[in-house]
C-alpha atoms as one frame of an Amber mdcrd trajectory, in Angstrom:
protein
   0.000   0.000   0.000   2.818   2.401   0.841   4.371   1.854  -2.593   1.107
   2.760  -4.292   0.820   5.945  -2.215   4.385   6.996  -3.050   3.793   6.395
  -6.732   0.524   8.326  -6.628   2.258  11.208  -4.835   4.993  11.312  -7.480
   2.448  11.414 -10.302   0.549  14.245  -8.637   3.827  16.129  -8.218   4.654
  15.618 -11.898   1.216  16.882 -12.908   1.568  19.953 -10.694   4.961  20.749
 -12.227   3.613  20.189 -15.742   0.644  22.484 -15.197   2.856  25.165 -13.651
   5.248  24.990 -16.613   2.360  25.161 -19.061   0.856  28.185 -17.319   4.196
  30.010 -17.219   4.785  29.205 -20.888   1.413  30.669 -21.853   2.058  33.782
 -19.739   5.529  34.160 -21.292   4.032  33.820 -24.766   1.721  36.753 -24.076
   4.751  38.727 -22.886   3.186  39.689 -19.568   5.908  38.386 -17.301   9.253
  36.625 -17.511   9.363  35.167 -14.023  11.230  31.888 -13.630  10.064  28.881
 -11.681
């Protein structure tokens, strides 16, 4: 059970990072901000 939880946590983390990158990329494309992660 612990292994499943760890794996689930890692996938959620990856999704969060992916969404953050995507949002920053879209913002950068509009030229509103150039903040880095």
